[in-house]
N, CA and C atoms of all chains as a GROMACS GRO file, in nm:
protein
  624
    1MET      N    1  18.614   5.491   2.518
    1MET     CA    2  18.728   5.501   2.608
    1MET      C    3  18.851   5.440   2.541
    2LEU      N    4  18.961   5.510   2.550
    2LEU     CA    5  19.084   5.464   2.486
    2LEU      C    6  19.144   5.347   2.564
    3SER      N    7  19.200   5.254   2.488
    3SER     CA    8  19.271   5.144   2.553
    3SER      C    9  19.406   5.194   2.604
    4PHE      N   10  19.465   5.115   2.690
    4PHE     CA   11  19.598   5.150   2.742
    4PHE      C   12  19.698   5.166   2.628
    5ASP      N   13  19.694   5.072   2.532
    5ASP     CA   14  19.789   5.077   2.421
    5ASP      C   15  19.768   5.201   2.335
    6GLU      N   16  19.642   5.237   2.313
    6GLU     CA   17  19.614   5.359   2.235
    6GLU      C   18  19.668   5.482   2.307
    7ILE      N   19  19.651   5.485   2.436
    7ILE     CA   20  19.704   5.598   2.515
    7ILE      C   21  19.855   5.603   2.503
    8LEU      N   22  19.918   5.488   2.514
    8LEU     CA   23  20.065   5.484   2.505
    8LEU      C   24  20.113   5.535   2.369
    9VAL      N   25  20.044   5.495   2.263
    9VAL     CA   26  20.082   5.542   2.129
    9VAL      C   27  20.069   5.694   2.120
   10GLN      N   28  19.959   5.748   2.172
   10GLN     CA   29  19.938   5.893   2.164
   10GLN      C   30  20.038   5.969   2.253
   11VAL      N   31  20.066   5.913   2.368
   11VAL     CA   32  20.166   5.975   2.456
   11VAL      C   33  20.303   5.973   2.388
   12ASN      N   34  20.331   5.864   2.317
   12ASN     CA   35  20.458   5.855   2.246
   12ASN      C   36  20.470   5.967   2.141
   13GLU      N   37  20.362   5.995   2.070
   13GLU     CA   38  20.365   6.102   1.971
   13GLU      C   39  20.388   6.238   2.038
   14ILE      N   40  20.328   6.256   2.153
   14ILE     CA   41  20.347   6.382   2.227
   14ILE      C   42  20.494   6.396   2.268
   15PHE      N   43  20.551   6.289   2.316
   15PHE     CA   44  20.693   6.292   2.354
   15PHE      C   45  20.781   6.326   2.234
   16LYS      N   46  20.753   6.262   2.119
   16LYS     CA   47  20.832   6.290   1.999
   16LYS      C   48  20.825   6.439   1.964
   17ASN      N   49  20.705   6.491   1.969
   17ASN     CA   50  20.683   6.631   1.930
   17ASN      C   51  20.748   6.728   2.029
   18ILE      N   52  20.722   6.710   2.155
   18ILE     CA   53  20.773   6.804   2.256
   18ILE      C   54  20.925   6.794   2.269
   19LEU      N   55  20.976   6.673   2.263
   19LEU     CA   56  21.121   6.654   2.282
   19LEU      C   57  21.197   6.660   2.149
   20ASP      N   58  21.122   6.678   2.039
   20ASP     CA   59  21.182   6.694   1.907
   20ASP      C   60  21.276   6.578   1.876
   21ASN      N   61  21.225   6.459   1.897
   21ASN     CA   62  21.306   6.340   1.876
   21ASN      C   63  21.216   6.227   1.824
   22ASP      N   64  21.224   6.204   1.693
   22ASP     CA   65  21.139   6.103   1.630
   22ASP      C   66  21.179   5.960   1.665
   23ALA      N   67  21.294   5.946   1.727
   23ALA     CA   68  21.342   5.812   1.760
   23ALA      C   69  21.283   5.760   1.892
   24ILE      N   70  21.210   5.842   1.961
   24ILE     CA   71  21.156   5.800   2.092
   24ILE      C   72  21.055   5.687   2.073
   25SER      N   73  21.073   5.583   2.150
   25SER     CA   74  20.980   5.471   2.150
   25SER      C   75  20.955   5.431   2.295
   26LEU      N   76  20.847   5.482   2.350
   26LEU     CA   77  20.819   5.464   2.492
   26LEU      C   78  20.780   5.321   2.523
   27LYS      N   79  20.824   5.276   2.637
   27LYS     CA   80  20.777   5.150   2.694
   27LYS      C   81  20.709   5.183   2.826
   28THR      N   82  20.638   5.087   2.879
   28THR     CA   83  20.571   5.114   3.006
   28THR      C   84  20.672   5.142   3.116
   29THR      N   85  20.791   5.089   3.099
   29THR     CA   86  20.894   5.104   3.204
   29THR      C   87  20.982   5.228   3.185
   30THR      N   88  20.958   5.304   3.077
   30THR     CA   89  21.043   5.420   3.048
   30THR      C   90  21.031   5.524   3.159
   31THR      N   91  21.145   5.581   3.196
   31THR     CA   92  21.150   5.692   3.292
   31THR      C   93  21.234   5.804   3.232
   32ALA      N   94  21.238   5.915   3.304
   32ALA     CA   95  21.317   6.029   3.257
   32ALA      C   96  21.465   5.994   3.242
   33ASN      N   97  21.510   5.895   3.316
   33ASN     CA   98  21.651   5.854   3.306
   33ASN      C   99  21.684   5.790   3.171
   34ASP      N  100  21.579   5.746   3.100
   34ASP     CA  101  21.602   5.676   2.973
   34ASP      C  102  21.604   5.769   2.852
   35ILE      N  103  21.560   5.894   2.870
   35ILE     CA  104  21.549   5.986   2.756
   35ILE      C  105  21.626   6.114   2.789
   36GLU      N  106  21.729   6.138   2.711
   36GLU     CA  107  21.821   6.249   2.740
   36GLU      C  108  21.748   6.383   2.747
   37GLU      N  109  21.653   6.404   2.655
   37GLU     CA  110  21.587   6.536   2.647
   37GLU      C  111  21.483   6.558   2.756
   38TRP      N  112  21.451   6.455   2.831
   38TRP     CA  113  21.345   6.464   2.932
   38TRP      C  114  21.404   6.519   3.061
   39ASP      N  115  21.405   6.653   3.073
   39ASP     CA  116  21.459   6.717   3.192
   39ASP      C  117  21.347   6.790   3.266
   40SER      N  118  21.383   6.869   3.365
   40SER     CA  119  21.279   6.929   3.449
   40SER      C  120  21.191   7.026   3.372
   41LEU      N  121  21.248   7.097   3.274
   41LEU     CA  122  21.168   7.192   3.198
   41LEU      C  123  21.082   7.122   3.094
   42THR      N  124  21.141   7.028   3.022
   42THR     CA  125  21.061   6.957   2.922
   42THR      C  126  20.955   6.869   2.989
   43HIS      N  127  20.982   6.828   3.112
   43HIS     CA  128  20.881   6.752   3.187
   43HIS      C  129  20.752   6.836   3.200
   44ILE      N  130  20.771   6.964   3.230
   44ILE     CA  131  20.654   7.053   3.242
   44ILE      C  132  20.581   7.062   3.109
   45GLN      N  133  20.659   7.078   3.001
   45GLN     CA  134  20.596   7.090   2.869
   45GLN      C  135  20.523   6.960   2.832
   46LEU      N  136  20.581   6.847   2.870
   46LEU     CA  137  20.516   6.718   2.842
   46LEU      C  138  20.382   6.707   2.915
   47ILE      N  139  20.382   6.742   3.043
   47ILE     CA  140  20.259   6.730   3.121
   47ILE      C  141  20.151   6.824   3.067
   48VAL      N  142  20.192   6.947   3.035
   48VAL     CA  143  20.096   7.043   2.978
   48VAL      C  144  20.038   6.987   2.847
   49ALA      N  145  20.124   6.935   2.761
   49ALA     CA  146  20.077   6.882   2.632
   49ALA      C  147  19.986   6.761   2.652
   50ILE      N  148  20.019   6.676   2.746
   50ILE     CA  149  19.936   6.557   2.772
   50ILE      C  150  19.800   6.598   2.829
   51GLU      N  151  19.800   6.691   2.923
   51GLU     CA  152  19.673   6.737   2.980
   51GLU      C  153  19.585   6.801   2.871
   52LYS      N  154  19.649   6.879   2.784
   52LYS     CA  155  19.573   6.941   2.675
   52LYS      C  156  19.517   6.836   2.580
   53HIS      N  157  19.604   6.744   2.538
   53HIS     CA  158  19.566   6.646   2.437
   53HIS      C  159  19.451   6.558   2.485
   54PHE      N  160  19.460   6.510   2.608
   54PHE     CA  161  19.358   6.418   2.658
   54PHE      C  162  19.244   6.491   2.730
   55LYS      N  163  19.256   6.625   2.736
   55LYS     CA  164  19.153   6.708   2.802
   55LYS      C  165  19.128   6.660   2.945
   56ILE      N  166  19.238   6.645   3.016
   56ILE     CA  167  19.232   6.601   3.155
   56ILE      C  168  19.315   6.697   3.239
   57ARG      N  169  19.304   6.683   3.370
   57ARG     CA  170  19.392   6.756   3.460
   57ARG      C  171  19.446   6.659   3.564
   58PHE      N  172  19.578   6.662   3.581
   58PHE     CA  173  19.641   6.588   3.688
   58PHE      C  174  19.649   6.677   3.811
   59THR      N  175  19.670   6.614   3.925
   59THR     CA  176  19.708   6.690   4.044
   59THR      C  177  19.860   6.676   4.060
   60THR      N  178  19.916   6.765   4.138
   60THR     CA  179  20.061   6.757   4.161
   60THR      C  180  20.098   6.622   4.223
   61SER      N  181  20.016   6.573   4.316
   61SER     CA  182  20.049   6.446   4.382
   61SER      C  183  20.040   6.329   4.285
   62GLU      N  184  19.947   6.338   4.191
   62GLU     CA  185  19.941   6.232   4.090
   62GLU      C  186  20.068   6.230   4.006
   63ILE      N  187  20.109   6.348   3.964
   63ILE     CA  188  20.229   6.356   3.880
   63ILE      C  189  20.350   6.296   3.953
   64THR      N  190  20.365   6.333   4.078
   64THR     CA  191  20.483   6.286   4.152
   64THR      C  192  20.474   6.138   4.188
   65SER      N  193  20.353   6.084   4.185
   65SER     CA  194  20.339   5.942   4.222
   65SER      C  195  20.374   5.847   4.107
   66TYR      N  196  20.372   5.897   3.984
   66TYR     CA  197  20.401   5.810   3.870
   66TYR      C  198  20.551   5.781   3.863
   67SER      N  199  20.586   5.653   3.862
   67SER     CA  200  20.728   5.620   3.860
   67SER      C  201  20.777   5.585   3.720
   68ASN      N  202  20.685   5.571   3.625
   68ASN     CA  203  20.726   5.546   3.486
   68ASN      C  204  20.611   5.582   3.392
   69VAL      N  205  20.637   5.569   3.263
   69VAL     CA  206  20.537   5.606   3.162
   69VAL      C  207  20.411   5.520   3.174
   70GLY      N  208  20.430   5.393   3.204
   70GLY     CA  209  20.315   5.304   3.215
   70GLY      C  210  20.218   5.349   3.324
   71GLU      N  211  20.272   5.389   3.438
   71GLU     CA  212  20.184   5.435   3.547
   71GLU      C  213  20.114   5.564   3.508
   72MET      N  214  20.182   5.650   3.433
   72MET     CA  215  20.116   5.772   3.388
   72MET      C  216  20.002   5.740   3.291
   73CYS      N  217  20.026   5.645   3.200
   73CYS     CA  218  19.921   5.607   3.105
   73CYS      C  219  19.802   5.546   3.179
   74GLU      N  220  19.829   5.469   3.283
   74GLU     CA  221  19.719   5.416   3.364
   74GLU      C  222  19.641   5.531   3.429
   75GLY      N  223  19.716   5.631   3.474
   75GLY     CA  224  19.651   5.748   3.532
   75GLY      C  225  19.564   5.820   3.433
   76ILE      N  226  19.612   5.830   3.309
   76ILE     CA  227  19.532   5.894   3.203
   76ILE      C  228  19.405   5.814   3.179
   77GLN      N  229  19.420   5.681   3.174
   77GLN     CA  230  19.306   5.594   3.145
   77GLN      C  231  19.198   5.606   3.252
   78LYS      N  232  19.240   5.630   3.376
   78LYS     CA  233  19.143   5.638   3.486
   78LYS      C  234  19.068   5.771   3.489
   79LYS      N  235  19.115   5.870   3.412
   79LYS     CA  236  19.050   6.002   3.416
   79LYS      C  237  18.916   6.001   3.342
   80MET      N  238  19.631   8.326   3.999
   80MET     CA  239  19.567   8.368   3.874
   80MET      C  240  19.471   8.260   3.826
   81LEU      N  241  19.358   8.305   3.777
   81LEU     CA  242  19.256   8.212   3.733
   81LEU      C  243  19.228   8.228   3.585
   82LYS      N  244  19.182   8.120   3.524
   82LYS     CA  245  19.144   8.126   3.384
   82LYS      C  246  19.042   8.238   3.363
   83GLY      N  247  19.066   8.321   3.265
   83GLY     CA  248  18.975   8.433   3.238
   83GLY      C  249  19.022   8.565   3.294
   84ASP      N  250  19.115   8.562   3.388
   84ASP     CA  251  19.168   8.688   3.442
   84ASP      C  252  19.230   8.771   3.330
   85ILE      N  253  19.210   8.902   3.337
   85ILE     CA  254  19.260   8.991   3.231
   85ILE      C  255  19.351   9.096   3.294
   86PHE      N  256  19.463   9.119   3.227
   86PHE     CA  257  19.559   9.222   3.270
   86PHE      C  258  19.585   9.314   3.151
   87SER      N  259  19.610   9.440   3.180
   87SER     CA  260  19.638   9.532   3.071
   87SER      C  261  19.746   9.632   3.112
   88HIS      N  262  19.809   9.690   3.013
   88HIS     CA  263  19.913   9.790   3.037
   88HIS      C  264  19.931   9.872   2.911
   89GLU      N  265  19.971   9.998   2.928
   89GLU     CA  266  20.000  10.084   2.813
   89GLU      C  267  20.151  10.104   2.801
   90PHE      N  268  20.198  10.101   2.678
   90PHE     CA  269  20.340  10.124   2.649
   90PHE      C  270  20.352  10.231   2.542
   91ILE      N  271  20.463  10.303   2.545
   91ILE     CA  272  20.498  10.396   2.438
   91ILE      C  273  20.638  10.361   2.388
   92VAL      N  274  20.649  10.345   2.258
   92VAL     CA  275  20.781  10.318   2.201
   92VAL      C  276  20.849  10.453   2.180
   93ASP      N  277  20.914  10.501   2.284
   93ASP     CA  278  20.975  10.634   2.276
   93ASP      C  279  21.122  10.624   2.231
   94MET      N  280  21.183  10.741   2.219
   94MET     CA  281  21.320  10.747   2.167
   94MET      C  282  21.418  10.671   2.257
   95GLU      N  283  21.395  10.675   2.388
   95GLU     CA  284  21.485  10.606   2.480
   95GLU      C  285  21.482  10.454   2.454
   96ILE      N  286  21.363  10.401   2.435
   96ILE     CA  287  21.351  10.257   2.409
   96ILE      C  288  21.409  10.223   2.273
   97TYR      N  289  21.376  10.304   2.172
   97TYR     CA  290  21.427  10.279   2.035
   97TYR      C  291  21.579  10.282   2.034
   98ASN      N  292  21.637  10.390   2.088
   98ASN     CA  293  21.784  10.399   2.090
   98ASN      C  294  21.847  10.291   2.177
   99GLY      N  295  21.782  10.262   2.288
   99GLY     CA  296  21.834  10.159   2.377
   99GLY      C  297  21.839  10.024   2.310
  100PHE      N  298  21.735   9.993   2.234
  100PHE     CA  299  21.732   9.864   2.164
  100PHE      C  300  21.845   9.856   2.062
  101ILE      N  301  21.862   9.965   1.986
  101ILE     CA  302  21.969   9.965   1.884
  101ILE      C  303  22.106   9.955   1.951
  102ASN      N  304  22.124  10.030   2.058
  102ASN     CA  305  22.254  10.026   2.126
  102ASN      C  306  22.285   9.889   2.185
  103LEU      N  307  22.181   9.823   2.234
  103LEU     CA  308  22.204   9.693   2.297
  103LEU      C  309  22.225   9.582   2.195
  104PHE      N  310  22.144   9.584   2.089
  104PHE     CA  311  22.143   9.468   2.000
  104PHE      C  312  22.200   9.495   1.862
  105ARG      N  313  22.235   9.619   1.833
  105ARG     CA  314  22.310   9.655   1.710
  105ARG      C  315  22.231   9.632   1.581
  106ASP      N  316  22.099   9.616   1.591
  106ASP     CA  317  22.020   9.599   1.468
  106ASP      C  318  21.991   9.738   1.410
  107LYS      N  319  22.075   9.778   1.310
  107LYS     CA  320  22.058   9.909   1.245
  107LYS      C  321  22.009   9.892   1.102
  108ASN      N  322  21.935   9.785   1.078
  108ASN     CA  323  21.878   9.763   0.946
  108ASN      C  324  21.810   9.891   0.900
  109PRO      N  325  21.825   9.928   0.770
  109PRO     CA  326  21.769  10.056   0.724
  109PRO      C  327  21.619  10.070   0.742
  110LEU      N  328  21.549   9.959   0.747
  110LEU     CA  329  21.405   9.970   0.774
  110LEU      C  330  21.379  10.039   0.908
  111HIS      N  331  21.475  10.021   1.001
  111HIS     CA  332  21.460  10.078   1.136
  111HIS      C  333  21.529  10.214   1.151
  112THR      N  334  21.618  10.247   1.057
  112THR     CA  335  21.703  10.365   1.081
  112THR      C  336  21.708  10.464   0.965
  113ASP      N  337  21.661  10.427   0.848
  113ASP     CA  338  21.673  10.513   0.730
  113ASP      C  339  21.534  10.546   0.679
  114LEU      N  340  21.495  10.673   0.699
  114LEU     CA  341  21.358  10.714   0.664
  114LEU      C  342  21.329  10.695   0.516
  115SER      N  343  21.424  10.734   0.430
  115SER     CA  344  21.398  10.723   0.286
  115SER      C  345  21.383  10.576   0.246
  116PHE      N  346  21.463  10.490   0.305
  116PHE     CA  347  21.452  10.347   0.276
  116PHE      C  348  21.315  10.295   0.319
  117ALA      N  349  21.274  10.332   0.440
  117ALA     CA  350  21.144  10.285   0.491
  117ALA      C  351  21.030  10.335   0.402
  118LYS      N  352  21.041  10.460   0.356
  118LYS     CA  353  20.934  10.514   0.270
  118LYS      C  354  20.931  10.443   0.136
  119LYS      N  355  21.050  10.412   0.082
  119LYS     CA  356  21.055  10.339  -0.044
  119LYS      C  357  20.987  10.202  -0.032
  120LYS      N  358  20.991  10.149   0.087
  120LYS     CA  359  20.930  10.018   0.109
  120LYS      C  360  20.783  10.028   0.148
  121GLY      N  361  20.731  10.149   0.146
  121GLY     CA  362  20.587  10.167   0.166
  121GLY      C  363  20.544  10.204   0.305
  122PHE      N  364  20.638  10.233   0.394
  122PHE     CA  365  20.602  10.271   0.531
  122PHE      C  366  20.608  10.423   0.546
  123VAL      N  367  20.528  10.477   0.634
  123VAL     CA  368  20.524  10.623   0.651
  123VAL      C  369  20.645  10.674   0.728
  124SER      N  370  20.711  10.585   0.801
  124SER     CA  371  20.829  10.625   0.876
  124SER      C  372  20.913  10.501   0.903
  125THR      N  373  21.024  10.520   0.969
  125THR     CA  374  21.104  10.403   1.006
  125THR      C  375  21.023  10.314   1.101
  126VAL      N  376  21.040  10.186   1.083
  126VAL     CA  377  20.962  10.087   1.159
  126VAL      C  378  21.038  10.048   1.285
  127MET      N  379  20.969  10.047   1.396
  127MET     CA  380  21.032  10.004   1.521
  127MET      C  381  21.056   9.853   1.518
  128HIS      N  382  21.159   9.810   1.585
  128HIS     CA  383  21.194   9.668   1.588
  128HIS      C  384  21.080   9.586   1.652
  129GLY      N  385  21.044   9.479   1.586
  129GLY     CA  386  20.937   9.396   1.639
  129GLY      C  387  20.967   9.340   1.777
  130ASN      N  388  21.094   9.316   1.802
  130ASN     CA  389  21.127   9.255   1.930
  130ASN      C  390  21.128   9.353   2.047
  131ILE      N  391  21.104   9.481   2.016
  131ILE     CA  392  21.077   9.573   2.128
  131ILE      C  393  20.952   9.526   2.202
  132LEU      N  394  20.858   9.472   2.125
  132LEU     CA  395  20.736   9.421   2.191
  132LEU      C  396  20.770   9.303   2.283
  133GLY      N  397  20.873   9.228   2.244
  133GLY     CA  398  20.919   9.120   2.332
  133GLY      C  399  20.967   9.174   2.465
  134GLY      N  400  21.030   9.290   2.459
  134GLY     CA  401  21.072   9.354   2.584
  134GLY      C  402  20.954   9.396   2.668
  135PHE      N  403  20.850   9.444   2.602
  135PHE     CA  404  20.729   9.482   2.677
  135PHE      C  405  20.665   9.360   2.742
  136ILE      N  406  20.669   9.248   2.670
  136ILE     CA  407  20.614   9.125   2.728
  136ILE      C  408  20.695   9.086   2.852
  137SER      N  409  20.825   9.100   2.843
  137SER     CA  410  20.910   9.070   2.958
  137SER      C  411  20.872   9.159   3.077
  138TYR      N  412  20.851   9.288   3.048
  138TYR     CA  413  20.812   9.381   3.156
  138TYR      C  414  20.677   9.338   3.215
  139PHE      N  415  20.585   9.301   3.128
  139PHE     CA  416  20.453   9.260   3.177
  139PHE      C  417  20.464   9.140   3.271
  140ILE      N  418  20.536   9.038   3.228
  140ILE     CA  419  20.548   8.918   3.311
  140ILE      C  420  20.624   8.948   3.440
  141GLY      N  421  20.730   9.025   3.427
  141GLY     CA  422  20.815   9.048   3.543
  141GLY      C  423  20.763   9.149   3.642
  142GLU      N  424  20.685   9.246   3.592
  142GLU     CA  425  20.650   9.360   3.677
  142GLU      C  426  20.500   9.384   3.696
  143CYS      N  427  20.418   9.337   3.606
  143CYS     CA  428  20.275   9.374   3.610
  143CYS      C  429  20.184   9.268   3.672
  144LEU      N  430  20.233   9.147   3.686
  144LEU     CA  431  20.149   9.043   3.746
  144LEU      C  432  20.147   9.059   3.898
  145PRO      N  433  20.047   9.005   3.962
  145PRO     CA  434  20.038   9.021   4.108
  145PRO      C  435  20.139   8.939   4.187
  146ILE      N  436  20.216   8.856   4.119
  146ILE     CA  437  20.319   8.776   4.186
  146ILE      C  438  20.452   8.794   4.113
  147LYS      N  439  20.560   8.773   4.187
  147LYS     CA  440  20.693   8.791   4.128
  147LYS      C  441  20.765   8.659   4.102
  148ASN      N  442  20.714   8.551   4.156
  148ASN     CA  443  20.783   8.421   4.142
  148ASN      C  444  20.744   8.355   4.010
  149VAL      N  445  20.786   8.418   3.901
  149VAL     CA  446  20.746   8.370   3.769
  149VAL      C  447  20.868   8.355   3.678
  150ILE      N  448  20.854   8.266   3.581
  150ILE     CA  449  20.958   8.249   3.479
  150ILE      C  450  20.887   8.220   3.347
  151ILE      N  451  20.938   8.279   3.239
  151ILE     CA  452  20.878   8.253   3.108
  151ILE      C  453  20.929   8.121   3.054
  152HIS      N  454  20.836   8.033   3.018
  152HIS     CA  455  20.873   7.906   2.954
  152HIS      C  456  20.880   7.921   2.803
  153SER      N  457  20.781   7.991   2.747
  153SER     CA  458  20.777   8.006   2.602
  153SER      C  459  20.687   8.122   2.567
  154GLN      N  460  20.709   8.175   2.447
  154GLN     CA  461  20.617   8.278   2.397
  154GLN      C  462  20.621   8.274   2.245
  155GLU      N  463  20.510   8.312   2.186
  155GLU     CA  464  20.505   8.326   2.041
  155GLU      C  465  20.431   8.453   2.009
  156ILE      N  466  20.472   8.517   1.901
  156ILE     CA  467  20.413   8.645   1.864
  156ILE      C  468  20.400   8.653   1.713
  157LYS      N  469  20.287   8.705   1.668
  157LYS     CA  470  20.264   8.730   1.526
  157LYS      C  471  20.237   8.878   1.508
  158TYR      N  472  20.299   8.935   1.406
  158TYR     CA  473  20.286   9.079   1.382
  158TYR      C  474  20.188   9.106   1.268
  159TYR      N  475  20.106   9.208   1.288
  159TYR     CA  476  20.003   9.240   1.188
  159TYR      C  477  20.021   9.379   1.128
  160ASN      N  478  20.068   9.474   1.208
  160ASN     CA  479  20.090   9.611   1.159
  160ASN      C  480  20.217   9.666   1.222
  161PRO      N  481  20.282   9.760   1.151
  161PRO     CA  482  20.407   9.814   1.204
  161PRO      C  483  20.385   9.912   1.320
  162VAL      N  484  20.489   9.927   1.398
  162VAL     CA  485  20.490  10.026   1.507
  162VAL      C  486  20.591  10.135   1.470
  163PHE      N  487  20.552  10.260   1.494
  163PHE     CA  488  20.639  10.373   1.464
  163PHE      C  489  20.677  10.446   1.593
  164LEU      N  490  20.781  10.528   1.581
  164LEU     CA  491  20.831  10.599   1.698
  164LEU      C  492  20.719  10.679   1.766
  165ASN      N  493  20.714  10.668   1.897
  165ASN     CA  494  20.617  10.736   1.984
  165ASN      C  495  20.474  10.682   1.973
  166ASP      N  496  20.457  10.569   1.906
  166ASP     CA  497  20.325  10.504   1.907
  166ASP      C  498  20.290  10.462   2.048
  167GLN      N  499  20.164  10.480   2.081
  167GLN     CA  500  20.111  10.431   2.209
  167GLN      C  501  20.050  10.293   2.184
  168LEU      N  502  20.089  10.198   2.265
  168LEU     CA  503  20.040  10.061   2.246
  168LEU      C  504  19.960  10.016   2.368
  169PHE      N  505  19.850   9.954   2.342
  169PHE     CA  506  19.764   9.901   2.449
  169PHE      C  507  19.778   9.749   2.449
  170PHE      N  508  19.825   9.699   2.561
  170PHE     CA  509  19.852   9.556   2.575
  170PHE      C  510  19.748   9.493   2.665
  171VAL      N  511  19.687   9.385   2.620
  171VAL     CA  512  19.591   9.311   2.702
  171VAL      C  513  19.629   9.164   2.700
  172ALA      N  514  19.634   9.104   2.817
  172ALA     CA  515  19.665   8.962   2.828
  172ALA      C  516  19.556   8.893   2.911
  173LYS      N  517  19.509   8.782   2.859
  173LYS     CA  518  19.404   8.706   2.928
  173LYS      C  519  19.458   8.568   2.963
  174VAL      N  520  19.433   8.526   3.085
  174VAL     CA  521  19.474   8.391   3.125
  174VAL      C  522  19.388   8.290   3.048
  175SER      N  523  19.454   8.215   2.959
  175SER     CA  524  19.379   8.123   2.874
  175SER      C  525  19.370   7.983   2.932
  176ASP      N  526  19.464   7.950   3.019
  176ASP     CA  527  19.462   7.817   3.079
  176ASP      C  528  19.554   7.814   3.201
  177VAL      N  529  19.522   7.726   3.292
  177VAL     CA  530  19.605   7.707   3.412
  177VAL      C  531  19.626   7.557   3.431
  178PHE      N  532  19.750   7.518   3.452
  178PHE     CA  533  19.784   7.377   3.475
  178PHE      C  534  19.845   7.367   3.614
  179GLU      N  535  19.758   7.341   3.710
  179GLU     CA  536  19.802   7.344   3.850
  179GLU      C  537  19.904   7.236   3.882
  180SER      N  538  19.895   7.122   3.812
  180SER     CA  539  19.983   7.010   3.845
  180SER      C  540  20.130   7.046   3.827
  181VAL      N  541  20.158   7.135   3.733
  181VAL     CA  542  20.297   7.174   3.707
  181VAL      C  543  20.317   7.325   3.720
  182SER      N  544  20.220   7.392   3.786
  182SER     CA  545  20.230   7.536   3.816
  182SER      C  546  20.256   7.619   3.690
  183VAL      N  547  20.172   7.599   3.592
  183VAL     CA  548  20.186   7.670   3.464
  183VAL      C  549  20.063   7.755   3.437
  184VAL      N  550  20.087   7.876   3.389
  184VAL     CA  551  19.978   7.967   3.348
  184VAL      C  552  20.004   8.008   3.205
  185MET      N  553  19.899   8.008   3.124
  185MET     CA  554  19.912   8.050   2.984
  185MET      C  555  19.830   8.174   2.960
  186PHE      N  556  19.883   8.260   2.876
  186PHE     CA  557  19.815   8.384   2.840
  186PHE      C  558  19.798   8.392   2.688
  187ASP      N  559  19.687   8.451   2.645
  187ASP     CA  560  19.673   8.504   2.510
  187ASP      C  561  19.687   8.654   2.522
  188PHE      N  562  19.767   8.714   2.434
  188PHE     CA  563  19.783   8.859   2.446
  188PHE      C  564  19.761   8.929   2.312
  189LEU      N  565  19.735   9.058   2.323
  189LEU     CA  566  19.710   9.142   2.205
  189LEU      C  567  19.770   9.279   2.228
  190PHE      N  568  19.842   9.330   2.128
  190PHE     CA  569  19.884   9.470   2.125
  190PHE      C  570  19.799   9.544   2.022
  191GLU      N  571  19.743   9.656   2.060
  191GLU     CA  572  19.674   9.744   1.966
  191GLU      C  573  19.736   9.883   1.977
  192ASN      N  574  19.727   9.959   1.866
  192ASN     CA  575  19.774  10.097   1.874
  192ASN      C  576  19.656  10.191   1.903
  193ALA      N  577  19.684  10.320   1.904
  193ALA     CA  578  19.580  10.418   1.941
  193ALA      C  579  19.467  10.422   1.840
  194GLN      N  580  19.495  10.375   1.718
  194GLN     CA  581  19.390  10.370   1.614
  194GLN      C  582  19.313  10.238   1.619
  195LYS      N  583  19.337  10.160   1.722
  195LYS     CA  584  19.271  10.030   1.743
  195LYS      C  585  19.311   9.928   1.637
  196GLN      N  586  19.424   9.952   1.572
  196GLN     CA  587  19.475   9.851   1.480
  196GLN      C  588  19.543   9.740   1.558
  197LYS      N  589  19.522   9.617   1.512
  197LYS     CA  590  19.590   9.504   1.574
  197LYS      C  591  19.736   9.508   1.533
  198ILE      N  592  19.824   9.520   1.630
  198ILE     CA  593  19.967   9.526   1.604
  198ILE      C  594  20.030   9.388   1.611
  199ALA      N  595  19.997   9.317   1.714
  199ALA     CA  596  20.055   9.184   1.732
  199ALA      C  597  19.969   9.107   1.830
  200LYS      N  598  19.975   8.977   1.819
  200LYS     CA  599  19.910   8.892   1.919
  200LYS      C  600  19.990   8.765   1.934
  201GLY      N  601  19.963   8.693   2.041
  201GLY     CA  602  20.038   8.571   2.062
  201GLY      C  603  20.004   8.503   2.193
  202LYS      N  604  20.096   8.416   2.234
  202LYS     CA  605  20.074   8.336   2.354
  202LYS      C  606  20.201   8.338   2.440
  203ILE      N  607  20.182   8.330   2.568
  203ILE     CA  608  20.293   8.323   2.663
  203ILE      C  609  20.263   8.210   2.760
  204GLN      N  610  20.364   8.131   2.789
  204GLN     CA  611  20.352   8.030   2.895
  204GLN      C  612  20.451   8.064   3.004
  205ILE      N  613  20.402   8.075   3.125
  205ILE     CA  614  20.491   8.101   3.238
  205ILE      C  615  20.479   7.989   3.340
  206GLY      N  616  20.585   7.977   3.417
  206GLY     CA  617  20.583   7.885   3.530
  206GLY      C  618  20.588   7.964   3.659
  207LEU      N  619  20.525   7.912   3.762
  207LEU     CA  620  20.531   7.974   3.894
  207LEU      C  621  20.641   7.900   3.971
  208ILE      N  622  20.742   7.973   4.014
  208ILE     CA  623  20.859   7.909   4.074
  208ILE      C  624  20.864   7.931   4.225
   0.00000   0.00000   0.00000
């Protein structure tokens, strides 16, 4: 089972790749307001890439309940 | 739509589509318009524009699916054999994945000609809006 920090590192790589921005450095408190490229369309691409990478499936309510990257990583860890 | 669902459609690259594409996008490269040039390059006739297939994909997503509330997020296509005027193309798309959390459906697709040659294949991602 991956640790929270390992998940965060892998999620960070996904963000860099999908948002085409190598400067991204996610924190647990990061939200869409902190990253210019993170808009409604790239949000979809991020979730698809994360679900594929970790071989998990979120529900719509789970996605909407996450208020920052840290909560999403916790959600991944619980899958 | 469920993973594994298969959709198909037949297309013909006729003169109306060929001329329409040239008139709209102005790509008159000799490979597409000059028979002698195309033959010198090893083709039996002028080659149809590869992005005509992109138009067929648009038609498939917009008109052939059982729902209309769709938008294309991304698509990729690889070409394997040329298409010539009046070729009949058989298009098959299979739902390869569904991401319910963000209302996304992915397809793998294949174009074949009447000789069963692989013309092009690729992937499409759509969103349900």
